[in-house]
C-alpha positions, 0 to 999 in steps of 0.5 A: 591196548588197554588201561584204567577208566572205562566206557564213561571216559569219552573224556576223550572228547574234552581232551580233543578240546584240550589239545586244540586250546594247547596247540593254539597257545603253543602256536601263539608263543611262536607267531601271530595268529589272525582269524582266517576268513573261513572262520567267520562263515563256519564259527557258529555252525550248528548241528541239526541234532541239539545233542551234537556240538560243532566247534570250528576255528581257523587262523593264518599266520606268517608262514602258515596259510591255514591252521584249522580245527573242527571238533564234534562232541555228542555226549555218550556217543561220538567225539571227533577231532579234525585238526590240520595246518598248512604252510604257505606255498613258499615253504615245502613243509609237510602238512600237520594232520590229526584225525580222531573219531571216538565212540564208547567202544573205540578210538580211531586215530590218524596222526601224521606230518603228511608229505607234500611229495612222494617220499618213496621217490623223493629221497631228499624230501624224506631225509629233510623232514623225516630222517630225524623224526623216526625215534619219535615214531618208534616211541609212539608206535609202541604205545599206539600200535598199528591199527590193522589192515589199511590199503595203499590208497589210504597210504597215498599221503602218509609218511613213515612217522604216521600213527594209525591206531585203534584202541579202547577209549580209556583215560590212560590211552587218551593221555598217551594220545594227547602226548603224541598229538602235542609232540607231533604238533610241536615238531611241526611248529619247530620245522615251521620256525626253521623253514626258509622262504623259497625264492625260486618261482618254479619251486613255489608253483610246485609246492602250491600244486602239491598242496592243491593235489593233497587238498583235492584228494582229501576233499573228495575222500574225506571219511568224515563226510557221512557224519557231517552230512547227517549232522548239518545236511549235505549242502552245508557238509560240502561247504564245510569240507571244501571251504573250511577243512580243505580250504584252498581246493578252489583257490590254490589251483584249477585242476580237478580230482580226475586231473590228478587221479585219472584212475578213478574216472568212470566211463561216463567221466564221473568219479568212482566213489568206491573207497580203497579200490586201488592197490595192496593192503597192509596188516603191519607198518609198511616202513622200517625203523629208518623210514624205508618202505618195506610194504611189499613184505606185508602186502595182501 
């Protein structure tokens, strides 16, 4: 994927800020945002490197437990977006997730509505949230093609509409990315508008645990942690991951990473930190146009 512009267009970074501003504006048109408690602690976080600027924002709203954004900008070096939205447990909404990492050479992007439940087994959940979104995926999967080999470990929380892509950071390509970010986020807002509160306590508890399982996985496996550790130190980076990016990992449930994912346990009871240690890998999109998983055909 290529287009006009050049290496100087880390203009990408400013587009990430643009996305955050516009996403918050779109949200405020639909609901009342209030600062989340985590914002006070992390709003003024500073990097050890004066050349890097971190911006952390977090909010809550009716139906939305946490809406948070972290951007990192280091001129002519890296630009990062980590934006996510989590519903209250009374709703089984997918989790909006947008992650982008841009250097002068390439942009690496994951954009998805992460499912709370395993959609290869829970067909009702897949049909409820993804069946009508396949045309949206088809539109952007052509403009933002599959980024190459990815393991089944990484696919664990992805949906059939995920955009996983690597491209040259040109103005044209980032214009396409901005459109995809906004279209996916508007879909998530529409789903939130339409969501009805679950009154069955058992189902609310199930939703809470599903979200906690997701948070526990992401907090343990966050690929951005090495960069954060370099920018703000290990202790602050751990706090940012567990109390801001994946806030709720300590409050939504008490299970540990190994409680949810015992296959990662070492003999001494610690977590095996090796990434992508489990499962097959996929060179191409492992879902067909209807959202059916066809990974077996492309697995390596």
